[in-house]
N, CA and C atoms as a LAMMPS dump frame, in Angstrom:
ITEM: TIMESTEP
0
ITEM: NUMBER OF ATOMS
546
ITEM: BOX BOUNDS ff ff ff
-5.0000000000000000e+02 5.0000000000000000e+02
-5.0000000000000000e+02 5.0000000000000000e+02
-5.0000000000000000e+02 5.0000000000000000e+02
ITEM: ATOMS id mol type element x y z
1 1 1 N -204.79 2.785 458.09
2 1 2 C -205.461 3.281 456.58
3 1 3 C -204.302 2.295 456.116
4 2 1 N -205.17 1.463 455.176
5 2 2 C -204.462 0.49 453.752
6 2 3 C -203.977 2.078 452.84
7 3 1 N -202.943 1.336 451.82
8 3 2 C -202.58 2.003 450.556
9 3 3 C -203.8 2.447 450.162
10 4 1 N -204.723 1.613 449.925
11 4 2 C -204.944 1.446 448.523
12 4 3 C -206.798 2.516 449.562
13 5 1 N -206.688 2.499 450.685
14 5 2 C -207.942 3.866 451.3
15 5 3 C -207.197 5.153 451.104
16 6 1 N -205.986 5.203 451.455
17 6 2 C -205.203 6.161 451.318
18 6 3 C -205.165 6.978 449.9
19 7 1 N -204.924 6.014 448.8
20 7 2 C -205.049 6.492 447.259
21 7 3 C -206.4 6.631 447.283
22 8 1 N -207.858 6.239 447.519
23 8 2 C -209.036 6.587 447.1
24 8 3 C -209.297 7.504 448.29
25 9 1 N -208.853 8.19 449.094
26 9 2 C -209.009 8.973 449.778
27 9 3 C -208.391 10.148 449.325
28 10 1 N -207.517 10.472 448.326
29 10 2 C -206.42 11 447.22
30 10 3 C -207.625 11.376 446.311
31 11 1 N -208.018 9.944 445.586
32 11 2 C -208.133 10.288 444.388
33 11 3 C -209.52 11.313 444.351
34 12 1 N -210.154 10.727 445.263
35 12 2 C -211.544 11.384 445.987
36 12 3 C -211.248 12.971 446.017
37 13 1 N -209.926 13.204 446.85
38 13 2 C -210.282 14.785 447.446
39 13 3 C -209.448 15.726 446.058
40 14 1 N -208.568 15.245 445.415
41 14 2 C -208.258 16.002 444.308
42 14 3 C -208.125 15.466 442.934
43 15 1 N -208.893 14.345 442.513
44 15 2 C -209.346 13.9 441.219
45 15 3 C -210.949 13.79 440.751
46 16 1 N -211.933 13.926 441.383
47 16 2 C -213.247 13.606 441.343
48 16 3 C -213.818 14.492 440.614
49 17 1 N -214.63 15.285 439.719
50 17 2 C -215.498 15.602 440.215
51 17 3 C -216.68 15.702 439.211
52 18 1 N -217.591 15.872 439.677
53 18 2 C -219.326 15.617 439.225
54 18 3 C -219.842 16.307 438.926
55 19 1 N -220.834 16.158 437.78
56 19 2 C -221.176 16.954 436.868
57 19 3 C -221.349 16.407 435.52
58 20 1 N -221.52 17.11 434.34
59 20 2 C -221.537 16.283 433.336
60 20 3 C -220.239 16.576 431.944
61 21 1 N -219.48 15.6 431.654
62 21 2 C -217.946 15.75 430.898
63 21 3 C -218.376 15.122 429.855
64 22 1 N -217.772 15.397 428.398
65 22 2 C -217.508 14.258 428.334
66 22 3 C -216.218 13.724 427.689
67 23 1 N -215.809 12.708 427.953
68 23 2 C -214.671 11.857 428.306
69 23 3 C -214.276 11.897 426.485
70 24 1 N -212.565 11.153 426.702
71 24 2 C -212.108 11.298 425.67
72 24 3 C -212.864 9.766 424.307
73 25 1 N -213.446 9.281 425.203
74 25 2 C -214.043 8.648 424.154
75 25 3 C -215.193 8.673 423.14
76 26 1 N -215.519 10.294 423.98
77 26 2 C -217.267 10.751 422.889
78 26 3 C -218.236 10.539 423.811
79 27 1 N -217.951 9.491 425.49
80 27 2 C -218.932 9.201 425.751
81 27 3 C -219.646 10.563 426.499
82 28 1 N -220.65 10.847 427.33
83 28 2 C -221.034 12.202 427.888
84 28 3 C -221.047 10.825 429.572
85 29 1 N -220.377 11.795 430.555
86 29 2 C -220.348 11.103 431.824
87 29 3 C -220.691 12.08 433.023
88 30 1 N -221.48 11.55 434.444
89 30 2 C -221.339 12.506 435.695
90 30 3 C -220.477 12.454 436.487
91 31 1 N -219.426 11.615 435.902
92 31 2 C -217.894 11.414 437.234
93 31 3 C -217.292 11.555 435.656
94 32 1 N -216.279 12.45 436.322
95 32 2 C -214.768 12.753 436.153
96 32 3 C -213.759 12.52 436.68
97 33 1 N -212.481 12.162 436.629
98 33 2 C -211.515 11.52 437.117
99 33 3 C -210.168 11.748 436.55
100 34 1 N -209.379 12.694 436.963
101 34 2 C -208.123 13.486 436.481
102 34 3 C -207.69 13.114 436.912
103 35 1 N -207.06 12.011 436.937
104 35 2 C -206.337 11.015 437.291
105 35 3 C -204.263 11.951 438.014
106 36 1 N -204.072 12.325 436.559
107 36 2 C -202.931 13.296 436.797
108 36 3 C -202.506 13.848 438.184
109 37 1 N -204.207 14.518 438.701
110 37 2 C -203.982 15.062 440.168
111 37 3 C -203.469 14.115 440.897
112 38 1 N -203.451 12.665 441.065
113 38 2 C -202.983 11.999 441.574
114 38 3 C -201.609 11.46 441.315
115 39 1 N -201.498 10.814 440.027
116 39 2 C -200.113 10.243 439.492
117 39 3 C -199.145 11.284 439.375
118 40 1 N -199.152 11.892 439.414
119 40 2 C -198.359 13.39 439.32
120 40 3 C -197.757 13.954 440.706
121 41 1 N -198.597 13.525 441.823
122 41 2 C -198.571 13.871 443.131
123 41 3 C -196.901 12.457 443.644
124 42 1 N -196.634 13.459 444.328
125 42 2 C -195.345 12.429 445.177
126 42 3 C -195.818 11.328 446.031
127 43 1 N -197.429 11.781 446.78
128 43 2 C -197.756 10.649 447.67
129 43 3 C -198.619 9.912 446.819
130 44 1 N -199.765 10.297 445.824
131 44 2 C -200.38 9.374 445.331
132 44 3 C -199.402 8.107 443.901
133 45 1 N -198.066 8.845 443.565
134 45 2 C -197.186 7.858 442.749
135 45 3 C -196.537 7.112 443.815
136 46 1 N -196.349 7.39 444.777
137 46 2 C -195.683 6.424 446.101
138 46 3 C -196.754 5.309 446.173
139 47 1 N -198.041 6.145 446.754
140 47 2 C -198.876 5.355 446.794
141 47 3 C -199.488 3.9 445.167
142 48 1 N -199.238 3.865 444.362
143 48 2 C -199.633 3.776 443.38
144 48 3 C -198.291 2.591 442.446
145 49 1 N -197.19 3.314 442.775
146 49 2 C -196.102 2.062 442.669
147 49 3 C -195.794 1.353 444.066
148 50 1 N -195.926 1.465 444.498
149 50 2 C -196.674 0.229 446.229
150 50 3 C -197.666 -0.823 445.925
151 51 1 N -198.767 -0.164 445.722
152 51 2 C -199.887 -1.184 445.257
153 51 3 C -200.01 -2.186 444.246
154 52 1 N -199.231 -1.31 442.936
155 52 2 C -198.897 -2.305 441.685
156 52 3 C -197.404 -3.175 441.881
157 53 1 N -196.184 -2.99 442.15
158 53 2 C -195.607 -3.354 443.228
159 53 3 C -195.783 -4.879 443.545
160 54 1 N -196.93 -4.12 444.656
161 54 2 C -197.348 -5.65 445.436
162 54 3 C -198.468 -6.27 444.472
163 55 1 N -198.943 -5.783 443.906
164 55 2 C -199.927 -6.622 442.737
165 55 3 C -199.154 -7.913 441.828
166 56 1 N -197.499 -7.143 441.421
167 56 2 C -196.954 -8.024 440.226
168 56 3 C -195.782 -8.699 441.164
169 57 1 N -196.158 -8.786 442.537
170 57 2 C -194.436 -9.353 443.361
171 57 3 C -195.068 -11.071 443.012
172 58 1 N -194.373 -12.093 442.57
173 58 2 C -194.574 -13.306 442.722
174 58 3 C -194.701 -13.256 441.013
175 59 1 N -195.143 -12.406 440.074
176 59 2 C -195.062 -12.688 438.764
177 59 3 C -194.259 -12.327 438.12
178 60 1 N -193.392 -13.262 437.076
179 60 2 C -191.659 -12.635 436.346
180 60 3 C -192.562 -11.337 435.322
181 61 1 N -192.964 -10.657 435.9
182 61 2 C -192.396 -8.825 434.971
183 61 3 C -191.034 -8.358 434.506
184 62 1 N -190.625 -8.154 433.511
185 62 2 C -189.715 -7.129 433.306
186 62 3 C -189.983 -5.785 433.334
187 63 1 N -191.083 -5.447 432.475
188 63 2 C -191.395 -3.931 432.402
189 63 3 C -193.136 -3.835 432.687
190 64 1 N -192.938 -2.365 432.485
191 64 2 C -194.603 -1.998 433.252
192 64 3 C -194.113 -0.441 432.14
193 65 1 N -195.387 -0.505 431.35
194 65 2 C -195.243 0.929 430.705
195 65 3 C -197.178 0.791 429.777
196 66 1 N -197.458 1.545 429.299
197 66 2 C -199.006 2.056 428.637
198 66 3 C -198.728 3.244 427.62
199 67 1 N -199.568 3.626 427.356
200 67 2 C -200.396 4.457 426.76
201 67 3 C -199.54 5.685 427.151
202 68 1 N -198.808 6.611 426.282
203 68 2 C -198.535 8.06 426.791
204 68 3 C -199.7 8.627 426.927
205 69 1 N -200.04 9.329 427.485
206 69 2 C -199.532 10.534 428.462
207 69 3 C -199.971 9.557 430.166
208 70 1 N -200.884 9.24 430.668
209 70 2 C -201.727 8.93 431.634
210 70 3 C -200.877 7.325 432.093
211 71 1 N -200.294 6.957 431.599
212 71 2 C -199.972 5.665 431.944
213 71 3 C -197.986 6.229 432.411
214 72 1 N -197.796 7.194 431.658
215 72 2 C -196.442 7.785 432.074
216 72 3 C -195.77 7.66 433.53
217 73 1 N -196.358 8.735 434.234
218 73 2 C -196.218 8.306 435.821
219 73 3 C -196.463 6.829 436.43
220 74 1 N -197.513 6.026 436.191
221 74 2 C -197.328 5.197 436.882
222 74 3 C -196.295 4.094 436.652
223 75 1 N -195.833 3.885 435.555
224 75 2 C -195.092 2.975 434.943
225 75 3 C -193.715 3.482 435.613
226 76 1 N -193.208 5.22 435.64
227 76 2 C -192.26 5.492 436.262
228 76 3 C -192.642 5.126 437.471
229 77 1 N -193.459 5.186 438.35
230 77 2 C -193.323 5.172 440.457
231 77 3 C -193.251 4.415 440.118
232 78 1 N -193.696 2.252 439.54
233 78 2 C -193.623 1.464 439.453
234 78 3 C -192.495 0.935 439.607
235 79 1 N -191.864 1.261 438.552
236 79 2 C -190.417 0.81 438.365
237 79 3 C -189.086 1.139 439.246
238 80 1 N -189.943 2.454 440.082
239 80 2 C -189.106 2.727 441.515
240 80 3 C -189.151 1.904 442.654
241 81 1 N -190.421 1.713 442.67
242 81 2 C -190.964 1.076 443.54
243 81 3 C -190.373 -0.047 443.961
244 82 1 N -190.357 -0.986 442.48
245 82 2 C -190.294 -1.928 442.632
246 82 3 C -188.6 -2.429 442.688
247 83 1 N -187.931 -1.457 442.357
248 83 2 C -185.945 -1.244 442.375
249 83 3 C -186.012 -1.205 443.881
250 84 1 N -186.675 0.116 444.497
251 84 2 C -186.238 -0.21 446.028
252 84 3 C -186.813 -1.265 446.64
253 85 1 N -187.64 -2.583 446.255
254 85 2 C -187.647 -3.617 446.926
255 85 3 C -187.204 -5.031 446.485
256 86 1 N -185.659 -4.699 445.11
257 86 2 C -185.259 -5.598 444.915
258 86 3 C -185.447 -6.035 443.511
259 87 1 N -186.405 -5.138 442.84
260 87 2 C -186.769 -5.968 441.449
261 87 3 C -186.417 -4.992 440.556
262 88 1 N -185.796 -5.895 439.626
263 88 2 C -185.273 -4.57 438.524
264 88 3 C -186.694 -4.541 437.216
265 89 1 N -187.619 -3.983 437.054
266 89 2 C -188.484 -3.917 436.539
267 89 3 C -188.506 -2.396 435.612
268 90 1 N -188.101 -2.522 434.063
269 90 2 C -187.843 -1.583 433.598
270 90 3 C -189.128 -1.012 433.348
271 91 1 N -189.887 0.982 432.66
272 91 2 C -190.703 1.139 432.927
273 91 3 C -190.627 1.591 430.863
274 92 1 N -191.101 1.84 430.414
275 92 2 C -191.403 2.207 429.194
276 92 3 C -192.61 2.784 429.059
277 93 1 N -192.751 3.437 427.862
278 93 2 C -193.817 4.427 427.145
279 93 3 C -194.318 4.375 425.556
280 94 1 N -195.537 4.336 425.36
281 94 2 C -196.318 3.73 424.095
282 94 3 C -197.126 4.657 423.16
283 95 1 N -196.218 5.142 422.395
284 95 2 C -196.697 6.728 421.744
285 95 3 C -198.221 6.184 421.525
286 96 1 N -198.653 7.38 421.097
287 96 2 C -199.62 7.754 420.12
288 96 3 C -199.832 7.311 418.987
289 97 1 N -198.757 8.273 418.666
290 97 2 C -198.435 8.062 416.673
291 97 3 C -197.051 8.357 416.723
292 98 1 N -196.531 7.624 415.683
293 98 2 C -194.954 7.446 416
294 98 3 C -194.497 8.644 415.29
295 99 1 N -193.554 8.73 415.66
296 99 2 C -192.705 10.145 415.632
297 99 3 C -192.384 10.36 414.212
298 100 1 N -192.116 11.258 413.453
299 100 2 C -191.343 11.361 411.92
300 100 3 C -190.072 11.719 411.654
301 101 1 N -189.526 11.865 412.656
302 101 2 C -187.854 11.583 412.534
303 101 3 C -187.015 10.875 414.069
304 102 1 N -185.544 11.166 413.897
305 102 2 C -185.128 9.848 414.455
306 102 3 C -185.057 8.745 414.689
307 103 1 N -185.291 7.782 416.052
308 103 2 C -185.54 6.022 415.255
309 103 3 C -187.015 5.916 415.07
310 104 1 N -188.031 6.94 414.844
311 104 2 C -189.822 6.696 414.773
312 104 3 C -190.403 5.693 415.572
313 105 1 N -189.68 5.582 416.91
314 105 2 C -190.184 4.727 417.825
315 105 3 C -191.471 4.674 418.511
316 106 1 N -192.85 3.708 418.271
317 106 2 C -194.135 3.837 418.667
318 106 3 C -193.384 3.681 420.271
319 107 1 N -192.67 3.073 420.637
320 107 2 C -192.481 2.69 422.296
321 107 3 C -190.701 3.138 422.945
322 108 1 N -190.872 3.889 424.033
323 108 2 C -189.605 4.432 424.286
324 108 3 C -189.234 3.348 425.53
325 109 1 N -188.264 3.231 425.51
326 109 2 C -187.247 2.721 427.049
327 109 3 C -186.693 1.5 426.894
328 110 1 N -186.182 0.655 427.752
329 110 2 C -184.878 -0.002 427.808
330 110 3 C -185.343 -1.482 427.956
331 111 1 N -186.37 -1.343 426.796
332 111 2 C -187.36 -3.159 426.609
333 111 3 C -186.643 -3.621 425.255
334 112 1 N -186.793 -4.691 425.246
335 112 2 C -186.317 -5.861 424.262
336 112 3 C -187.23 -7.054 423.48
337 113 1 N -187.397 -7.335 422.884
338 113 2 C -188.213 -8.699 422.305
339 113 3 C -188.232 -9.921 423.114
340 114 1 N -189.251 -10.566 424.242
341 114 2 C -189.361 -11.675 424.957
342 114 3 C -189.318 -11.343 426.073
343 115 1 N -189.498 -9.687 426.154
344 115 2 C -189.834 -9.179 427.909
345 115 3 C -191.149 -9.024 428.001
346 116 1 N -191.918 -9.815 429.427
347 116 2 C -193.021 -9.639 429.902
348 116 3 C -193.231 -8.349 430.545
349 117 1 N -194.684 -7.725 429.938
350 117 2 C -194.702 -6.495 430.364
351 117 3 C -196.225 -6.385 431.239
352 118 1 N -196.086 -5.65 432.086
353 118 2 C -197.84 -5.252 432.929
354 118 3 C -197.768 -4.161 431.727
355 119 1 N -198.666 -3.885 431.341
356 119 2 C -199.721 -2.467 430.826
357 119 3 C -200.554 -1.64 432.121
358 120 1 N -200.021 -0.898 432.131
359 120 2 C -200.966 0.193 433.032
360 120 3 C -201.541 1.596 432.307
361 121 1 N -202.378 1.59 433.483
362 121 2 C -203.37 2.696 432.699
363 121 3 C -203.846 3.743 433.936
364 122 1 N -204.375 4.656 433.623
365 122 2 C -204.781 5.48 434.402
366 122 3 C -206.271 5.468 435.034
367 123 1 N -207.183 5.532 434.051
368 123 2 C -208.486 5.413 433.789
369 123 3 C -209.133 4.612 432.938
370 124 1 N -209.958 3.385 432.624
371 124 2 C -210.367 2.334 431.779
372 124 3 C -211.503 2.443 431.793
373 125 1 N -212.081 3.104 430.509
374 125 2 C -213.773 3.311 429.835
375 125 3 C -214.033 2.445 429.004
376 126 1 N -213.708 2.988 427.906
377 126 2 C -214.066 1.729 426.788
378 126 3 C -212.761 0.828 426.311
379 127 1 N -211.25 1.017 426.961
380 127 2 C -210.502 0.102 426.736
381 127 3 C -209.559 0.32 425.559
382 128 1 N -210.1 1.052 424.398
383 128 2 C -209.42 1.38 423.46
384 128 3 C -208.273 1.558 423.423
385 129 1 N -207.746 2.85 424.804
386 129 2 C -206.496 3.156 424.293
387 129 3 C -205.78 1.986 424.646
388 130 1 N -206.23 1.182 425.84
389 130 2 C -205.247 0.399 426.077
390 130 3 C -205.066 -0.903 425.5
391 131 1 N -205.775 -0.988 424.577
392 131 2 C -205.572 -2.232 423.622
393 131 3 C -204.46 -1.68 422.356
394 132 1 N -204.963 -0.576 422.021
395 132 2 C -204.07 -0.181 421.047
396 132 3 C -202.759 -0.326 422.064
397 133 1 N -201.969 0.111 423.068
398 133 2 C -200.718 -0.182 423.525
399 133 3 C -200.651 -2.054 423.394
400 134 1 N -201.177 -2.665 424.384
401 134 2 C -201.463 -3.663 423.813
402 134 3 C -200.709 -4.272 422.727
403 135 1 N -201.754 -3.987 421.742
404 135 2 C -201.094 -4.305 420.837
405 135 3 C -199.79 -3.574 419.793
406 136 1 N -199.422 -2.507 419.852
407 136 2 C -197.661 -2.409 420.118
408 136 3 C -197.393 -2.932 420.737
409 137 1 N -196.764 -2.977 422.019
410 137 2 C -196.4 -3.908 422.785
411 137 3 C -196.28 -5.095 421.88
412 138 1 N -197.192 -5.61 421.617
413 138 2 C -196.948 -6.869 421.16
414 138 3 C -196.014 -7.006 420.165
415 139 1 N -196.833 -6.225 419.051
416 139 2 C -195.792 -5.652 417.701
417 139 3 C -194.368 -5.733 417.418
418 140 1 N -193.853 -5.321 419.056
419 140 2 C -192.281 -4.913 419.53
420 140 3 C -191.769 -6.644 420.057
421 141 1 N -192.338 -7.268 419.576
422 141 2 C -192.376 -8.883 420.932
423 141 3 C -191.852 -9.057 422.152
424 142 1 N -192.579 -7.868 422.775
425 142 2 C -193.265 -8.447 424.107
426 142 3 C -193.747 -9.141 424.219
427 143 1 N -194.127 -9.709 425.502
428 143 2 C -195.73 -10.303 425.785
429 143 3 C -196.461 -9.731 427.183
430 144 1 N -197.962 -9.652 427.244
431 144 2 C -198.077 -8.535 428.256
432 144 3 C -198.928 -9.935 429.291
433 145 1 N -198.401 -9.631 430.748
434 145 2 C -198.968 -10.293 431.744
435 145 3 C -200.072 -9.908 432.306
436 146 1 N -199.952 -9.068 432.192
437 146 2 C -201.784 -8.531 432.825
438 146 3 C -201.916 -7.111 432.895
439 147 1 N -202.869 -6.563 433.163
440 147 2 C -203.468 -5.047 432.899
441 147 3 C -203.35 -4.649 434.155
442 148 1 N -202.72 -3.301 435.044
443 148 2 C -203.6 -2.628 436.052
444 148 3 C -204.021 -1.355 435.485
445 149 1 N -205.165 -1.499 436.236
446 149 2 C -205.769 0.093 436.086
447 149 3 C -206.022 0.787 437.637
448 150 1 N -205.682 1.887 437.08
449 150 2 C -205.903 2.564 438.8
450 150 3 C -207.544 2.777 438.629
451 151 1 N -208.515 3.545 437.869
452 151 2 C -209.504 3.529 438.201
453 151 3 C -210.47 2.926 436.907
454 152 1 N -211.419 2.249 436.837
455 152 2 C -212.07 1.557 436.358
456 152 3 C -213.586 2.26 436.32
457 153 1 N -214.174 2.761 435.019
458 153 2 C -214.877 3.81 435.396
459 153 3 C -216.49 2.364 435.144
460 154 1 N -215.951 0.992 434.843
461 154 2 C -216.911 0.02 434.493
462 154 3 C -218.154 -0.071 433.646
463 155 1 N -217.556 0.333 432.362
464 155 2 C -218.39 0.662 430.885
465 155 3 C -217.709 0.257 430.244
466 156 1 N -217.415 -0.723 430.679
467 156 2 C -217.115 -2.344 429.689
468 156 3 C -215.132 -2.332 429.049
469 157 1 N -214.562 -1.321 429.197
470 157 2 C -213.54 -1.429 429.09
471 157 3 C -213.067 -2.867 429.393
472 158 1 N -212.913 -2.988 430.924
473 158 2 C -212.399 -4.619 431.481
474 158 3 C -212.992 -5.85 430.577
475 159 1 N -213.874 -5.508 430.066
476 159 2 C -214.309 -6.791 429.454
477 159 3 C -213.557 -7.101 428.195
478 160 1 N -213.483 -5.449 427.275
479 160 2 C -213.021 -5.869 425.99
480 160 3 C -211.873 -6.134 426.167
481 161 1 N -210.832 -5.812 427.547
482 161 2 C -209.403 -5.598 427.261
483 161 3 C -209.625 -7.467 427.561
484 162 1 N -210.161 -8.151 428.562
485 162 2 C -210.298 -9.116 428.738
486 162 3 C -210.556 -10.098 427.609
487 163 1 N -211.624 -9.856 426.843
488 163 2 C -211.868 -10.697 425.657
489 163 3 C -210.542 -10.752 424.735
490 164 1 N -209.777 -10.406 425.263
491 164 2 C -207.648 -10.19 424.046
492 164 3 C -207.444 -11.534 424.961
493 165 1 N -207.72 -12.393 426.34
494 165 2 C -207.201 -13.712 427.364
495 165 3 C -206.606 -12.868 427.67
496 166 1 N -206.709 -11.223 428.277
497 166 2 C -205.918 -10.543 429.168
498 166 3 C -206.104 -10.282 430.846
499 167 1 N -205.467 -10.623 431.83
500 167 2 C -206.052 -10.328 432.739
501 167 3 C -206.036 -8.771 433.723
502 168 1 N -207.403 -8.677 433.672
503 168 2 C -207.524 -7.229 433.781
504 168 3 C -208.05 -6.895 435.511
505 169 1 N -206.766 -6.195 436.336
506 169 2 C -206.779 -5.487 437.93
507 169 3 C -207.469 -4.329 438.056
508 170 1 N -207.713 -3.622 438.682
509 170 2 C -208.237 -2.09 439.052
510 170 3 C -207.872 -2.068 440.103
511 171 1 N -207.224 -1.183 440.769
512 171 2 C -207.19 -0.569 441.996
513 171 3 C -208.287 -0.117 442.774
514 172 1 N -208.961 0.835 441.948
515 172 2 C -210.427 1.679 441.795
516 172 3 C -211.302 1.326 441.262
517 173 1 N -212.922 1.584 441.531
518 173 2 C -214.083 1.147 440.343
519 173 3 C -214.438 2.327 440.843
520 174 1 N -215.937 2.643 439.882
521 174 2 C -216.407 3.858 439.899
522 174 3 C -217.737 3.499 441.217
523 175 1 N -217.748 2.536 441.619
524 175 2 C -218.599 1.965 442.91
525 175 3 C -217.914 2.434 443.641
526 176 1 N -216.32 1.843 444.016
527 176 2 C -215.676 2.812 444.905
528 176 3 C -215.754 4.051 445.709
529 177 1 N -215.323 5.107 444.279
530 177 2 C -215.446 6.24 444.487
531 177 3 C -216.849 6.866 444.794
532 178 1 N -218.073 6.562 444.548
533 178 2 C -218.965 7.366 444.194
534 178 3 C -219.745 6.581 445.674
535 179 1 N -219.842 5.329 446.393
536 179 2 C -220.028 4.876 447.576
537 179 3 C -218.856 5.575 449.178
538 180 1 N -217.863 6.696 448.458
539 180 2 C -217.152 7.482 449.631
540 180 3 C -217.367 8.842 449.075
541 181 1 N -218.182 9.253 448.29
542 181 2 C -218.2 10.392 447.609
543 181 3 C -219.368 11.514 448.6
544 182 1 N -219.202 12.024 449.001
545 182 2 C -220.373 12.578 449.879
546 182 3 C -221.5 13.789 448.775
């Protein structure tokens, strides 16, 4: 079984709920995917880190991160697996709001202007949080190589992000999950 197939099985088993749900975007959906049940599971984190490390192989990427909280375990898992593969790719997190104390950073991690980043996301719906992360990372002087989502709900988010001229790749989509769910 491939890593993607293993991940799909884990997502269906642990993260997918069918019913009526109000999403963070305010939309109502018949499908809820609590990806934290997978990204915070050691097997899920390892699979995700391995898949994304493979996706970025051959790309000159210095950093991986995204909007906290969903992207944090994805970024760390990818950074660790990349390091085990002989690559130095740092992880970072983008805060939803600026702290009112300390350094007041919107981005935390060992980053610097000029770095090339991959933005990661657990679930893409409208793309709004990913676009906010992209804007903050660009404001920090970094460039965006691509966006990688674990799950694309196929509700226009990918297209909204791509309208910024950024490649978006997803590991799983709504179709992958629904076609495999009993």
